[in-house]
C-alpha positions as CSV (number, residue, x, y, z in Angstrom):
1,X,-289.5,-27.0,-102.0
2,X,-287.4,-29.4,-104.0
3,X,-285.6,-26.7,-106.1
4,X,-283.3,-26.0,-103.2
5,X,-281.7,-29.2,-103.8
6,X,-281.3,-29.0,-107.4
7,X,-277.6,-28.6,-108.8
8,X,-275.9,-29.8,-105.6
9,X,-274.7,-33.1,-107.3
10,X,-276.7,-35.3,-105.0
11,X,-278.4,-37.4,-107.8
12,X,-275.2,-37.7,-109.5
13,X,-273.4,-39.0,-106.4
14,X,-276.0,-41.4,-105.5
15,X,-276.0,-42.8,-109.1
16,X,-272.3,-43.0,-109.2
17,X,-272.4,-45.0,-105.8
18,X,-275.1,-47.3,-107.2
19,X,-273.4,-48.0,-110.3
20,X,-270.2,-48.7,-108.5
21,X,-271.8,-51.1,-106.1
22,X,-273.9,-52.6,-108.9
23,X,-270.7,-53.3,-110.9
24,X,-267.9,-54.1,-108.2
25,X,-270.2,-55.9,-105.6
26,X,-272.8,-57.6,-107.5
27,X,-271.2,-57.7,-111.0
28,X,-274.5,-56.3,-112.9
29,X,-275.1,-55.8,-116.6
30,X,-276.8,-52.6,-116.2
31,X,-278.3,-50.1,-113.7
32,X,-281.7,-48.9,-114.6
33,X,-284.1,-46.2,-113.1
34,X,-287.6,-44.9,-113.6
35,X,-288.4,-41.4,-114.5
36,X,-291.7,-39.6,-115.3
37,X,-291.8,-39.0,-118.9
38,X,-292.7,-35.5,-118.3
39,X,-289.5,-34.8,-116.0
40,X,-287.5,-33.3,-118.9
41,X,-284.7,-31.9,-116.2
42,X,-284.2,-35.3,-114.8
43,X,-284.2,-37.1,-118.3
44,X,-281.5,-34.8,-119.4
45,X,-279.5,-35.1,-116.4
46,X,-279.7,-38.8,-116.6
47,X,-278.8,-38.7,-120.3
48,X,-275.5,-36.5,-119.6
49,X,-274.8,-39.3,-117.0
50,X,-274.9,-42.1,-119.7
51,X,-278.3,-43.5,-119.4
52,X,-280.7,-44.2,-122.3
53,X,-284.4,-44.6,-122.6
54,X,-284.8,-48.4,-122.6
55,X,-288.4,-48.5,-122.6
56,X,-291.7,-46.6,-121.8
57,X,-294.0,-48.0,-119.3
58,X,-297.5,-47.1,-119.5
59,X,-299.4,-45.6,-117.0
60,X,-296.6,-46.3,-114.5
61,X,-297.5,-43.4,-112.0
62,X,-300.6,-43.9,-110.5
63,X,-302.3,-44.9,-113.9
64,X,-302.2,-41.3,-115.3
65,X,-298.4,-40.9,-116.4
66,X,-296.0,-43.0,-118.2
67,X,-292.4,-43.5,-117.2
68,X,-289.4,-44.2,-118.8
69,X,-287.1,-47.0,-117.8
70,X,-283.4,-45.6,-118.4
71,X,-280.5,-47.8,-118.3
72,X,-276.9,-47.5,-118.3
73,X,-274.6,-50.5,-119.3
74,X,-271.8,-51.6,-117.0
75,X,-268.5,-53.2,-117.5
76,X,-270.0,-56.9,-117.8
77,X,-272.2,-55.9,-120.7
78,X,-269.3,-55.6,-123.3
79,X,-271.6,-55.7,-126.1
80,X,-274.1,-53.4,-124.6
81,X,-277.1,-55.7,-125.1
82,X,-278.9,-54.6,-122.0
83,X,-279.2,-51.1,-123.4
84,X,-280.9,-51.8,-126.8
85,X,-284.1,-49.9,-126.7
86,X,-287.4,-51.9,-127.0
87,X,-289.3,-50.8,-129.9
88,X,-292.6,-50.3,-128.2
89,X,-294.1,-49.5,-125.0
90,X,-294.9,-52.0,-122.4
91,X,-297.6,-52.2,-119.4
92,X,-296.5,-52.1,-116.0
93,X,-297.6,-55.9,-115.4
94,X,-294.9,-56.9,-118.1
95,X,-292.1,-54.9,-116.2
96,X,-292.3,-57.1,-113.0
97,X,-292.4,-60.3,-115.0
98,X,-289.1,-59.4,-116.8
99,X,-287.3,-58.3,-113.8
């Protein structure tokens, strides 16, 4: 079961690697990830890693559960404009238009 893989540092290692590649290789403004709104453990872990809830995506998971798009600004985004939370939820079709 997935519980055996918790608290091993795997997620933070993967996210640190993703952040480093995004910043140093691709010069990105931010890193984002999607997490089930009901997954409090993951949400809190990502918050501790510096991520914020940027927006809510309605019915992202199979049409029956919302997701949070969580973001972390990287060095290129000096003014942190990429992590200003949106004031209202968005539909999934709007997510792919703006990516």
